[in-house]
VOPAGU-2260 file (C-alpha; in pm, 1 decimal, decimal comma):
REM VOPAGU-2260
SITE   aa  ch    i         X         Y         Z
SITE  MET   A    0    1295,2   -2687,3    4190,2
SITE  SER   A    1    1242,6   -2902,7    3883,2
SITE  SER   A    2    1150,5   -2776,3    3539,2
SITE  THR   A    3    1006,0   -2955,5    3242,0
SITE  PRO   A    4    1267,4   -2999,9    2967,0
SITE  ALA   A    5    1191,9   -2810,3    2649,1
SITE  ARG   A    6    1138,6   -2998,1    2326,3
SITE  PHE   A    7    1024,2   -2896,2    1978,2
SITE  ASP   A    8     713,4   -3055,0    1832,0
SITE  GLY   A    9     643,5   -2900,2    1491,9
SITE  ASP   A   10     615,3   -2526,5    1542,5
SITE  VAL   A   11     522,5   -2559,7    1912,0
SITE  LEU   A   12     779,4   -2517,7    2185,1
SITE  ARG   A   13     661,4   -2726,2    2479,8
SITE  THR   A   14     772,2   -2645,3    2831,3
SITE  GLY   A   15     453,9   -2769,9    2989,6
SITE  ARG   A   16     267,6   -2484,3    2815,0
SITE  ARG   A   17     137,4   -2417,8    2467,7
SITE  ILE   A   18     265,0   -2099,7    2307,3
SITE  PRO   A   19      40,8   -1981,4    2021,9
SITE  PHE   A   20     210,3   -1948,4    1683,6
SITE  ARG   A   21     151,5   -1616,3    1506,2
SITE  LEU   A   22     233,7   -1597,3    1136,8
SITE  GLY   A   23     194,4   -1219,1    1114,9
SITE  THR   A   24      45,8    -999,0     844,4
SITE  LEU   A   25     344,5   -1021,9     610,8
SITE  GLY   A   26     355,3   -1399,4     651,5
SITE  TYR   A   27     -11,8   -1431,3     557,4
SITE  LEU   A   28      43,7   -1207,1     255,6
SITE  ILE   A   29     332,2   -1421,2     134,2
SITE  VAL   A   30     112,5   -1730,9     168,6
SITE  VAL   A   31    -161,7   -1557,0     -31,5
SITE  LEU   A   32      98,0   -1452,6    -290,2
SITE  LEU   A   33     209,3   -1813,3    -332,3
SITE  VAL   A   34    -150,7   -1936,5    -359,0
SITE  VAL   A   35    -231,2   -1675,4    -624,6
SITE  GLY   A   36      84,8   -1777,7    -811,7
SITE  ILE   A   37     -19,9   -2142,8    -808,7
SITE  ILE   A   38    -366,1   -2049,2    -935,8
SITE  GLY   A   39    -208,9   -1840,6   -1212,7
SITE  SER   A   40      12,2   -2128,8   -1323,0
SITE  LEU   A   41    -296,2   -2351,4   -1344,5
SITE  VAL   A   42    -495,5   -2092,7   -1540,1
SITE  SER   A   43    -231,2   -2035,1   -1807,8
SITE  GLU   A   44      95,0   -2200,3   -1902,8
SITE  HIS   A   45     233,7   -1854,9   -1986,9
SITE  PHE   A   46     189,1   -1719,9   -1634,7
SITE  LEU   A   47     532,7   -1830,5   -1509,3
SITE  SER   A   48     718,0   -1725,6   -1824,5
SITE  VAL   A   49     999,1   -1473,7   -1776,1
SITE  ARG   A   50     830,3   -1217,6   -1997,7
SITE  ASN   A   51     499,8   -1240,1   -1812,4
SITE  ILE   A   52     663,9   -1219,3   -1468,8
SITE  GLU   A   53     851,0    -908,7   -1585,8
SITE  ASN   A   54     523,0    -758,3   -1708,5
SITE  ILE   A   55     361,7    -825,4   -1369,5
SITE  LEU   A   56     649,0    -664,9   -1178,5
SITE  VAL   A   57     662,0    -356,3   -1402,5
SITE  ALA   A   58     285,3    -305,1   -1389,6
SITE  ALA   A   59     275,9    -363,0   -1013,3
SITE  SER   A   60     560,0    -115,7    -956,4
SITE  VAL   A   61     335,0     182,3   -1035,6
SITE  VAL   A   62      59,6      50,2    -809,1
SITE  ALA   A   63     318,2     -20,3    -538,5
SITE  ILE   A   64     447,3     339,3    -542,0
SITE  LEU   A   65      92,0     474,6    -535,6
SITE  GLY   A   66       7,6     226,3    -260,4
SITE  VAL   A   67     292,5     356,4     -45,0
SITE  ALA   A   68     170,5     711,0    -114,2
SITE  GLN   A   69    -177,2     606,1      -4,6
SITE  PHE   A   70     -33,5     432,2     301,5
SITE  PHE   A   71     109,5     752,2     449,2
SITE  VAL   A   72    -235,4     913,0     438,8
SITE  VAL   A   73    -439,3     609,4     543,1
SITE  VAL   A   74    -221,5     543,6     847,7
SITE  THR   A   75    -330,3     888,7     973,8
SITE  ARG   A   76    -699,7     800,0     927,4
SITE  GLY   A   77    -722,5     981,4     594,6
SITE  ILE   A   78    -761,6     883,3     231,8
SITE  ASP   A   79    -624,1    1025,4     -92,7
SITE  LEU   A   80    -843,9     989,0    -399,8
SITE  SER   A   81    -625,2    1222,2    -606,4
SITE  VAL   A   82    -314,6    1003,8    -651,8
SITE  GLY   A   83    -411,5     888,9   -1001,6
SITE  SER   A   84    -485,9    1241,2   -1124,1
SITE  ILE   A   85    -166,6    1378,8    -969,0
SITE  ALA   A   86      25,9    1103,4   -1149,7
SITE  ALA   A   87    -136,9    1211,6   -1477,2
SITE  LEU   A   88     -42,3    1573,2   -1401,8
SITE  ALA   A   89     319,6    1465,7   -1354,1
SITE  THR   A   90     328,0    1293,7   -1694,5
SITE  VAL   A   91     198,8    1606,0   -1868,7
SITE  ILE   A   92     429,3    1850,0   -1686,8
SITE  VAL   A   93     743,3    1647,5   -1755,0
SITE  ALA   A   94     643,2    1591,5   -2119,5
SITE  VAL   A   95     580,7    1962,8   -2179,7
SITE  LEU   A   96     908,8    2066,4   -2015,5
SITE  LEU   A   97    1107,3    1809,5   -2213,0
SITE  ARG   A   98     942,7    1924,3   -2535,2
SITE  GLN   A   99    1044,4    2282,0   -2453,2
SITE  GLY   A  100    1408,1    2173,1   -2435,7
SITE  HIS   A  101    1464,9    2156,0   -2060,3
SITE  SER   A  102    1698,4    1891,1   -1924,9
SITE  ALA   A  103    1555,0    1570,5   -1781,4
SITE  PHE   A  104    1674,8    1668,9   -1432,6
SITE  VAL   A  105    1495,9    2006,1   -1440,9
SITE  ALA   A  106    1178,4    1854,5   -1587,1
SITE  VAL   A  107    1166,1    1579,7   -1323,7
SITE  LEU   A  108    1238,0    1821,7   -1038,5
SITE  LEU   A  109     966,1    2068,3   -1141,0
SITE  ALA   A  110     711,1    1790,8   -1196,5
SITE  LEU   A  111     778,0    1647,2    -850,2
SITE  LEU   A  112     758,6    1991,7    -689,8
SITE  ALA   A  113     422,0    2055,3    -856,4
SITE  CYS   A  114     287,4    1723,1    -730,3
SITE  ALA   A  115     419,7    1786,2    -379,3
SITE  LEU   A  116     242,0    2124,7    -391,5
SITE  ALA   A  117     -83,4    1947,9    -479,1
SITE  GLY   A  118     -31,9    1723,3    -176,5
SITE  LEU   A  119      37,6    2028,8      38,4
SITE  VAL   A  120    -290,4    2185,1     -72,6
SITE  ASN   A  121    -471,1    1863,3      19,8
SITE  GLY   A  122    -308,6    1858,4     361,4
SITE  ALA   A  123    -372,0    2226,8     431,6
SITE  LEU   A  124    -741,9    2194,7     352,2
SITE  VAL   A  125    -771,4    1885,7     572,7
SITE  VAL   A  126    -569,0    2022,2     865,5
SITE  PHE   A  127    -653,7    2392,6     867,4
SITE  GLY   A  128    -977,8    2395,6     668,2
SITE  ARG   A  129   -1104,4    2093,8     864,6
SITE  ILE   A  130   -1263,4    1947,4     552,9
SITE  ALA   A  131   -1300,6    1570,5     532,3
SITE  PRO   A  132   -1009,1    1405,5     345,9
SITE  PHE   A  133   -1254,6    1226,5     116,9
SITE  VAL   A  134   -1404,6    1557,0      -0,7
SITE  VAL   A  135   -1071,8    1738,8     -33,8
SITE  THR   A  136    -896,9    1468,9    -233,9
SITE  LEU   A  137   -1206,8    1406,9    -446,6
SITE  ALA   A  138   -1196,8    1773,4    -545,8
SITE  MET   A  139    -821,8    1756,0    -609,9
SITE  MET   A  140    -877,7    1449,9    -827,2
SITE  SER   A  141   -1088,1    1664,6   -1059,5
SITE  ILE   A  142    -867,5    1974,8   -1032,8
SITE  ALA   A  143    -538,6    1796,2   -1104,4
SITE  ARG   A  144    -674,7    1613,3   -1407,6
SITE  GLY   A  145    -833,4    1934,0   -1536,5
SITE  VAL   A  146    -504,8    2123,9   -1500,8
SITE  ALA   A  147    -325,6    1840,8   -1680,4
SITE  PHE   A  148    -571,7    1864,6   -1968,0
SITE  ILE   A  149    -529,4    2244,1   -1988,2
SITE  ILE   A  150    -148,2    2217,1   -1995,4
SITE  GLN   A  151    -161,1    1938,1   -2249,4
SITE  VAL   A  152    -366,6    2146,0   -2496,3
SITE  GLY   A  153    -530,2    1868,3   -2694,1
SITE  THR   A  154    -347,3    1552,9   -2794,6
SITE  LEU   A  155     -96,1    1355,8   -2590,3
SITE  ILE   A  156     269,2    1463,1   -2585,6
SITE  VAL   A  157     533,3    1217,2   -2703,5
SITE  ILE   A  158     851,1    1193,6   -2492,2
SITE  SER   A  159    1173,8    1128,1   -2680,6
SITE  ASN   A  160    1437,9    1230,7   -2423,6
SITE  SER   A  161    1665,7     926,8   -2401,7
SITE  SER   A  162    1796,5    1004,0   -2052,0
SITE  PHE   A  163    1447,4    1029,5   -1905,8
SITE  LEU   A  164    1325,8     717,8   -2084,4
SITE  HIS   A  165    1623,7     516,3   -1963,2
SITE  VAL   A  166    1587,7     619,1   -1598,0
SITE  PHE   A  167    1211,9     569,3   -1571,7
SITE  GLY   A  168    1147,3     307,7   -1839,8
SITE  GLY   A  169    1473,7     127,4   -1908,6
SITE  LYS   A  170    1667,8    -147,6   -1734,9
SITE  THR   A  171    1966,5    -177,4   -1506,5
SITE  GLY   A  172    2117,4    -505,5   -1608,8
SITE  ALA   A  173    1824,5    -744,9   -1636,5
SITE  VAL   A  174    1605,9    -562,5   -1383,3
SITE  PRO   A  175    1354,1    -302,1   -1507,0
SITE  ASN   A  176    1413,8      39,8   -1352,5
SITE  PRO   A  177    1046,6      84,5   -1248,8
SITE  VAL   A  178    1086,5    -221,7   -1026,7
SITE  LEU   A  179    1406,0     -83,5    -873,3
SITE  ILE   A  180    1236,8     250,6    -807,9
SITE  ALA   A  181     944,6      77,1    -635,1
SITE  VAL   A  182    1181,6    -127,3    -417,7
SITE  VAL   A  183    1379,1     183,1    -315,5
SITE  VAL   A  184    1056,1     367,6    -230,8
SITE  ALA   A  185     931,7      76,0     -19,7
SITE  VAL   A  186    1259,7      39,7     171,0
SITE  LEU   A  187    1288,2     413,5     240,7
SITE  ALA   A  188     924,2     435,0     350,8
SITE  ALA   A  189     966,3     135,0     580,7
SITE  ALA   A  190    1278,8     291,6     731,1
SITE  VAL   A  191    1095,9     620,5     791,6
SITE  MET   A  192     804,1     449,8     961,7
SITE  ARG   A  193    1018,4     216,8    1172,6
SITE  PHE   A  194    1324,6     416,6    1270,6
SITE  THR   A  195    1227,6     785,8    1271,4
SITE  THR   A  196    1026,6     992,4    1514,9
SITE  VAL   A  197     806,9    1114,2    1228,9
SITE  GLY   A  198     699,3     759,0    1151,1
SITE  ARG   A  199     625,5     681,3    1513,1
SITE  ARG   A  200     424,2    1002,8    1545,9
SITE  LEU   A  201     218,3     912,0    1237,0
SITE  TYR   A  202     135,3     575,6    1394,9
SITE  ALA   A  203      50,7     747,1    1721,9
SITE  PHE   A  204    -179,6     998,9    1556,4
SITE  GLY   A  205    -355,0     730,5    1352,0
SITE  GLY   A  206    -399,9     510,7    1657,7
SITE  ASN   A  207    -543,6     782,9    1882,1
SITE  PRO   A  208    -552,9    1142,1    1748,4
SITE  GLU   A  209    -678,6    1295,1    2072,1
SITE  ALA   A  210    -410,0    1127,6    2282,7
SITE  ALA   A  211    -146,1    1242,0    2033,9
SITE  ARG   A  212    -266,5    1601,7    2063,9
SITE  LEU   A  213    -277,0    1589,9    2442,7
SITE  SER   A  214      76,5    1447,8    2443,6
SITE  GLY   A  215     199,0    1761,9    2268,9
SITE  LEU   A  216     288,9    1595,9    1939,2
SITE  PRO   A  217     296,4    1823,7    1630,6
SITE  VAL   A  218      -3,0    1650,5    1477,3
SITE  ARG   A  219     -83,1    1924,1    1223,5
SITE  ARG   A  220     268,6    1927,9    1086,6
SITE  ASP   A  221     274,9    1549,2    1068,1
SITE  GLN   A  222     -56,3    1537,1     882,4
SITE  LEU   A  223      72,8    1794,5     634,2
SITE  THR   A  224     387,2    1585,5     590,1
SITE  ALA   A  225     181,1    1273,7     514,2
SITE  TYR   A  226     -14,8    1448,1     236,4
SITE  VAL   A  227     297,8    1608,3      88,7
SITE  ILE   A  228     469,0    1268,6      77,2
SITE  SER   A  229     158,5    1123,2     -86,4
SITE  GLY   A  230     160,4    1390,4    -356,7
SITE  LEU   A  231     534,6    1352,1    -411,4
SITE  LEU   A  232     514,9     974,3    -450,4
SITE  ALA   A  233     210,6    1005,1    -677,3
SITE  GLY   A  234     421,0    1233,0    -897,2
SITE  LEU   A  235     702,8     976,9    -895,8
SITE  ALA   A  236     455,9     708,6   -1004,9
SITE  GLY   A  237     348,9     941,8   -1285,0
SITE  LEU   A  238     709,8     973,8   -1401,7
SITE  VAL   A  239     738,1     594,6   -1411,8
SITE  LEU   A  240     418,1     583,5   -1616,4
SITE  ALA   A  241     556,0     847,1   -1854,8
SITE  GLY   A  242     877,8     648,0   -1894,6
SITE  ARG   A  243     685,4     328,2   -1967,3
SITE  LEU   A  244     435,7     483,1   -2209,2
SITE  GLN   A  245     685,1     733,0   -2356,2
SITE  GLN   A  246     420,6    1003,5   -2344,2
SITE  GLY   A  247     241,4    1250,3   -2123,3
SITE  SER   A  248    -137,0    1248,1   -2116,4
SITE  SER   A  249    -413,8    1373,5   -1891,9
SITE  LEU   A  250    -598,2    1046,4   -1952,2
SITE  VAL   A  251    -346,8     811,8   -1788,3
SITE  GLY   A  252    -381,5     701,1   -1428,8
SITE  GLN   A  253    -758,3     657,7   -1433,2
SITE  GLY   A  254    -862,6     393,8   -1182,1
SITE  TYR   A  255    -530,8     398,9    -998,7
SITE  GLU   A  256    -707,1     546,6    -696,9
SITE  LEU   A  257    -893,3     218,4    -654,9
SITE  ASP   A  258    -579,3      12,3    -714,0
SITE  SER   A  259    -377,1     208,0    -458,2
SITE  ILE   A  260    -647,8     171,7    -193,6
SITE  ALA   A  261    -678,2    -198,5    -274,2
SITE  ALA   A  262    -301,4    -248,1    -238,6
SITE  THR   A  263    -302,9     -63,7      93,3
SITE  VAL   A  264    -588,5    -253,0     257,2
SITE  VAL   A  265    -488,9    -590,0     111,0
SITE  GLY   A  266    -147,0    -521,1     263,2
SITE  GLY   A  267    -309,4    -505,6     607,1
SITE  THR   A  268    -325,9    -129,7     661,5
SITE  SER   A  269    -637,5     -40,5     857,5
SITE  LEU   A  270    -859,1     235,3     718,8
SITE  PHE   A  271    -912,9     332,9    1083,5
SITE  GLY   A  272    -546,4     435,6    1106,0
SITE  GLY   A  273    -245,9     346,9    1317,3
SITE  VAL   A  274    -182,7      -0,3    1170,4
SITE  GLY   A  275      16,1    -119,1     870,4
SITE  ASP   A  276     356,1     -99,9     705,1
SITE  PRO   A  277     484,1      -4,8     356,0
SITE  ILE   A  278     644,8    -343,2     278,3
SITE  SER   A  279     313,0    -522,7     325,7
SITE  THR   A  280     150,9    -258,6     104,9
SITE  VAL   A  281     396,6    -340,1    -174,1
SITE  VAL   A  282     320,8    -711,8    -135,6
SITE  GLY   A  283     -48,8    -621,6    -153,9
SITE  ALA   A  284      18,5    -432,6    -478,4
SITE  LEU   A  285     195,6    -737,7    -617,6
SITE  ILE   A  286    -103,1    -956,5    -525,5
SITE  ILE   A  287    -338,2    -710,7    -699,6
SITE  GLY   A  288    -111,5    -709,4   -1005,5
SITE  MET   A  289    -100,4   -1088,1   -1018,7
SITE  ILE   A  290    -479,1   -1112,5    -989,9
SITE  SER   A  291    -521,4    -860,8   -1273,6
SITE  ASN   A  292    -271,6   -1051,6   -1487,4
SITE  ILE   A  293    -449,5   -1381,4   -1423,7
SITE  MET   A  294    -782,2   -1226,1   -1523,0
SITE  ASN   A  295    -626,1   -1094,4   -1843,7
SITE  LEU   A  296    -475,9   -1434,2   -1926,9
SITE  ALA   A  297    -814,2   -1594,7   -1859,2
SITE  GLY   A  298    -981,0   -1355,1   -2105,9
SITE  ILE   A  299   -1200,5   -1180,3   -1847,1
SITE  GLN   A  300   -1333,4    -846,8   -1971,4
SITE  SER   A  301   -1249,3    -518,9   -1796,6
SITE  GLU   A  302   -1596,8    -469,4   -1646,5
SITE  PRO   A  303   -1599,2    -795,9   -1446,1
SITE  GLN   A  304   -1243,5    -715,6   -1336,3
SITE  LEU   A  305   -1372,3    -398,8   -1168,2
SITE  VAL   A  306   -1628,9    -607,7    -980,6
SITE  ILE   A  307   -1363,3    -853,5    -864,1
SITE  ARG   A  308   -1135,5    -572,1    -746,1
SITE  GLY   A  309   -1422,6    -419,9    -550,9
SITE  VAL   A  310   -1492,5    -751,8    -381,3
SITE  VAL   A  311   -1122,3    -787,6    -294,0
SITE  ILE   A  312   -1128,0    -443,9    -126,9
SITE  LEU   A  313   -1442,4    -527,6      71,8
SITE  VAL   A  314   -1297,8    -855,5     196,8
SITE  ALA   A  315    -966,4    -692,3     286,9
SITE  VAL   A  316   -1132,8    -406,9     475,9
SITE  PHE   A  317   -1353,5    -655,8     662,8
SITE  LEU   A  318   -1052,3    -859,5     770,6
SITE  THR   A  319    -849,4    -554,3     879,6
SITE  SER   A  320   -1129,3    -354,5    1042,5
SITE  GLY   A  321   -1164,8    -575,0    1349,0
SITE  GLY   A  322   -1487,2    -745,8    1249,2
SITE  GLY   A  323   -1307,0   -1019,5    1059,4
SITE  THR   A  324   -1048,0   -1080,2    1328,3
SITE  ALA   A  325   -1316,0   -1091,3    1599,6
SITE  LEU   A  326   -1508,7   -1348,2    1396,4
SITE  LEU   A  327   -1199,1   -1563,4    1352,1
SITE  ARG   A  328   -1122,7   -1541,8    1724,5
SITE  ARG   A  329   -1474,9   -1650,0    1817,1
SITE  GLY   A  330   -1444,9   -1941,2    1576,0
SITE  ARG   A  331   -1112,7   -2053,0    1725,2
SITE  GLY   A  332   -1257,0   -2017,4    2075,0
SITE  ARG   A  333   -1553,1   -2239,6    1989,0
SITE  ARG   A  334   -1327,0   -2505,2    1837,2
SITE  ARG   A  335   -1105,8   -2508,2    2145,5
SITE  ARG   A  336   -1402,6   -2531,8    2381,9
SITE  GLY   A  337   -1550,6   -2811,1    2174,2
SITE  GLY   A  338   -1221,8   -2998,9    2149,7
SITE  GLY   A  339   -1171,1   -3050,2    2521,7
SITE  ALA   A  340    -984,3   -2886,5    2805,4
SITE  ALA   A  341    -693,7   -2658,8    2742,5
SITE  ASP   A  342    -336,9   -2767,4    2807,7
SITE  PRO   A  343    -214,2   -2748,2    3168,7
SITE  GLY   A  344     -68,7   -2413,9    3262,5
SITE  THR   A  345    -274,3   -2210,9    3011,9
SITE  ALA   A  346    -541,3   -1959,7    3089,0
SITE  PRO   A  347    -818,7   -1868,2    2848,1
SITE  SER   A  348    -832,2   -1501,5    2753,3
SITE  GLN   A  349   -1154,9   -1304,8    2721,5
SITE  ASP   A  350   -1181,9   -1373,9    2347,5
SITE  GLY   A  351   -1120,6   -1748,8    2381,3
SITE  ILE   A  352    -752,3   -1755,3    2282,0
SITE  GLU   A  353    -521,1   -1951,6    2509,6
SITE  GLN   A  354    -247,1   -1753,1    2676,8
SITE  ALA   A  355      61,5   -1867,2    2859,0
SITE  PRO   A  356      81,3   -1756,0    3222,9
SITE  GLY   A  357     247,6   -1420,5    3271,0
SITE  VAL   A  358     189,5   -1318,9    2908,6
SITE  VAL   A  359     -18,9   -1005,4    2872,8
SITE  GLU   A  360    -181,9    -948,3    2537,7
SITE  THR   A  361    -143,6    -585,3    2435,6
SITE  ALA   A  362    -329,5    -386,1    2173,0
SITE  SER   A  363     -32,5    -401,3    1938,7
SITE  SER   A  364     -13,6    -780,6    1962,5
SITE  ARG   A  365    -381,5    -810,0    1885,2
SITE  GLN   A  366    -336,7    -596,2    1573,5
SITE  SER   A  367     -50,5    -811,3    1449,0
């Protein structure tokens, strides 16, 4: 029995069949990141300067941490509108405790515990109260910022503790600590989602909640865990903000809800749950940060920037919701039908994409 010898032609491996090349979500994001970088270099000569790149990374680190926090909730078909307010609460709590003479370790620990408690309240109301996540976290957004204002008692609180400022606002060598913290958070979150049963259960619940329940998975506990992690990471982002700004204030963190959602959906996480990964979310946060930096260098006012961010979210949600991918598949199918017959040995799938014989396209492959 003879076989056709394999040979490489570009990115196609030919054995008498055409195997479709899939770049993947992370690959597309890296391409977008490079394109945005090229645009930034054309807009301003200062874009690629060391100082500006450092500013982008430090600013994006807060959004990246909040984006990962948002990811854990969104992957379970929820949403957390309170991350910005919880971050503000963390800045005020840590500033007050440091002013009272507590050590940096105690102040950080209590601030994180308070933020995790806020996440637990969100999760309990969603899971046991059966209130929509949008409503619960919208209420917590107001409550957390109000509590921060009450604790603050008027003006902002200056932070002068050198240990705290070094950990959350300083540098390790030439690398800013906020960037290192964001990288550690992303790696740990990716490990949890990929290698632990908790991560796999979160994906399962987001993909099909009813099937997860019928399979006997502890869906309530997992949902609670997702909201607690979100609150905890929002508090960590608040500590990074406090270290950068050297102050605690109930006014910081406004608008970070939108940025965290934008980073999550731009990173390919579906608002319908069950799809996404933390690393792509961090890349999405970096893209959002670069776009914001380019708009600042171009002299665009803050109001038009809000419009542009909203458009970015709409486009990202369209592309990750299934409507965009279905449209692209129909377009590729039309081009293939118009370009002639398919290669020998291939069979057209129902959506017009060529498949090699014996290859079954699963739901997970379609999502990738």
